[in-house]
C-alpha positions as CSV (number, residue, x, y, z in Angstrom):
1,X,-78.9,0.0,-17.6
2,X,-76.3,-1.3,-15.8
3,X,-73.3,0.7,-14.9
4,X,-70.5,-0.6,-17.0
5,X,-67.6,0.3,-14.0
6,X,-64.1,1.7,-15.8
7,X,-60.9,-0.7,-15.4
8,X,-57.9,0.2,-15.2
9,X,-55.9,2.4,-12.7
10,X,-57.7,6.1,-11.1
11,X,-55.3,9.3,-10.9
12,X,-54.9,8.8,-7.6
13,X,-53.4,5.5,-8.1
14,X,-50.7,6.3,-10.6
15,X,-49.2,9.5,-9.0
16,X,-48.7,7.4,-5.4
17,X,-46.9,4.6,-7.9
18,X,-45.4,7.6,-9.3
19,X,-44.4,8.9,-6.1
20,X,-43.3,5.9,-5.0
21,X,-41.2,5.0,-8.0
22,X,-39.1,8.8,-8.0
23,X,-38.2,8.2,-4.0
24,X,-36.7,4.8,-5.2
25,X,-34.6,6.0,-8.7
26,X,-33.7,8.9,-6.0
27,X,-32.2,6.8,-3.8
28,X,-29.9,4.5,-6.2
29,X,-28.9,7.9,-7.8
30,X,-27.2,8.5,-4.5
31,X,-25.9,5.4,-3.6
32,X,-23.8,5.9,-7.4
33,X,-22.8,9.5,-6.8
34,X,-21.4,8.4,-2.8
35,X,-19.8,5.3,-4.4
36,X,-18.1,7.3,-7.6
37,X,-17.1,9.8,-4.7
38,X,-15.5,6.8,-2.3
39,X,-14.0,5.7,-5.2
40,X,-12.3,9.0,-6.3
41,X,-11.4,9.2,-2.5
42,X,-9.4,5.8,-2.6
43,X,-7.5,6.8,-5.5
44,X,-6.7,10.1,-4.2
45,X,-5.4,8.3,-1.1
46,X,-3.8,5.7,-2.7
47,X,-1.8,8.1,-4.5
48,X,-0.6,10.0,-1.3
49,X,0.3,6.7,0.4
50,X,2.7,6.1,-2.2
51,X,4.2,10.0,-2.2
52,X,4.8,9.0,1.8
53,X,6.1,5.8,1.4
54,X,8.4,7.1,-1.3
55,X,9.3,9.8,0.9
56,X,10.2,7.9,3.9
57,X,12.2,5.4,1.1
58,X,14.3,8.6,0.4
59,X,14.7,9.1,4.1
60,X,15.7,5.5,4.3
61,X,18.3,5.4,1.0
62,X,20.1,9.0,1.7
63,X,22.3,7.2,4.3
64,X,22.4,10.2,6.6
65,X,20.6,9.6,10.4
66,X,18.0,12.3,10.3
67,X,18.3,15.2,12.7
68,X,14.9,15.5,14.9
69,X,12.9,18.5,13.8
70,X,10.0,18.9,10.8
71,X,10.6,19.5,6.6
72,X,8.8,19.6,3.8
73,X,8.5,19.5,0.1
74,X,6.5,19.3,-2.8
75,X,5.9,17.0,-6.0
76,X,4.3,16.5,-9.0
77,X,2.6,12.7,-8.9
78,X,-0.3,11.9,-11.4
79,X,-0.6,14.9,-12.8
80,X,-1.3,16.5,-9.9
81,X,0.4,18.7,-7.5
82,X,1.2,18.0,-3.4
83,X,2.9,19.0,-0.5
84,X,4.1,16.1,2.1
85,X,5.7,17.2,5.3
86,X,7.4,15.0,7.6
87,X,8.2,15.3,10.7
88,X,11.7,13.6,12.5
89,X,10.9,12.4,16.4
90,X,12.9,10.3,18.9
91,X,10.9,6.9,19.6
92,X,12.5,6.3,23.4
93,X,15.3,3.8,21.7
94,X,18.8,4.7,21.2
95,X,19.2,4.6,17.0
96,X,15.8,4.5,16.2
97,X,14.0,7.6,14.6
98,X,10.0,8.1,13.7
99,X,9.5,9.7,10.6
100,X,5.4,10.8,10.6
101,X,4.9,11.6,6.9
102,X,2.0,13.7,5.9
103,X,0.6,14.2,2.4
104,X,-2.3,16.9,0.9
105,X,-3.1,18.5,-1.9
106,X,-0.6,21.2,-2.6
107,X,-3.5,24.1,-2.1
108,X,-4.9,22.8,1.3
109,X,-1.7,21.6,3.4
110,X,-3.2,22.3,6.5
111,X,-5.7,18.8,5.2
112,X,-3.7,16.1,4.7
113,X,-5.0,13.3,2.4
114,X,-3.2,10.9,4.4
115,X,-0.5,10.1,7.3
116,X,2.1,7.4,7.2
117,X,4.8,6.5,9.6
118,X,7.9,4.6,9.1
119,X,11.0,4.1,11.3
120,X,14.4,4.7,10.2
121,X,17.5,3.1,12.6
122,X,21.5,4.5,12.7
123,X,23.6,2.3,9.9
124,X,27.4,1.9,9.3
125,X,26.9,3.4,6.0
126,X,25.1,3.4,2.8
127,X,27.4,0.3,2.3
128,X,26.5,-1.4,5.8
129,X,26.1,-5.3,5.1
130,X,22.8,-6.2,5.6
131,X,22.3,-10.2,7.5
132,X,19.4,-11.5,6.2
133,X,19.8,-15.0,7.8
134,X,20.8,-13.7,10.9
135,X,24.1,-14.7,11.8
136,X,23.4,-18.5,12.1
137,X,25.4,-21.0,10.9
138,X,23.7,-21.6,7.7
139,X,23.8,-18.1,6.3
140,X,25.5,-17.8,3.0
141,X,29.7,-17.1,3.1
142,X,29.5,-18.9,6.5
143,X,32.0,-22.2,6.0
144,X,30.8,-25.6,7.4
145,X,33.9,-27.0,8.5
146,X,32.6,-30.2,9.2
147,X,31.7,-31.3,5.7
148,X,34.9,-28.6,4.2
149,X,32.1,-27.1,1.7
150,X,32.0,-23.3,1.1
151,X,28.5,-22.6,1.1
152,X,29.0,-19.1,0.0
153,X,26.8,-18.7,-3.7
154,X,24.3,-16.2,-4.6
155,X,20.7,-17.7,-4.0
156,X,19.6,-17.8,-0.6
157,X,19.2,-21.1,1.4
158,X,16.8,-23.5,0.0
159,X,17.3,-22.0,-3.4
160,X,19.1,-25.0,-4.9
161,X,18.4,-26.8,-7.9
162,X,17.1,-30.6,-7.4
163,X,18.8,-33.2,-8.3
164,X,18.0,-34.8,-11.7
165,X,14.6,-36.7,-11.7
166,X,14.0,-39.9,-11.7
167,X,11.9,-40.6,-14.4
168,X,7.9,-42.0,-14.5
169,X,7.6,-45.3,-12.6
170,X,6.3,-46.7,-16.6
171,X,9.4,-45.5,-18.6
172,X,11.6,-48.0,-19.4
173,X,15.3,-46.7,-18.6
174,X,16.7,-47.7,-21.8
């Protein structure tokens, strides 16, 4: 009699296949966990960046030229308590200060989530006029002597309303 060879996989082949599949699944799960952690870290860093920008902006709009030194504070933002610390230092340029703002979780102030740097200059007060156009002849408020027209307007140069557009070439002007 002839012996029939059984078709199918042996136990060893099945065990090797399962080992390969399990190693692959472990790698996929680790990648998913790392992606979730990276997303959470990016969210926390973005929130800390916003806090730092808010604090630097607050110093700028305060109107006072800050003294050199350190100060800190607490804030609640996006449902979490944060601790920020500002260090004001000289820059070597007269009337210009550097602001290094670090933001950390309130429970871990020695481990900052973000550090942001900003600069502030001494102004002539909170109502100081900002010359957006660099003081050129085209700045709003300057009068054009040659044409005798006043360019003082609320709109910046280049935002003038266009003249009435001509009709399409295939239209009759009736």
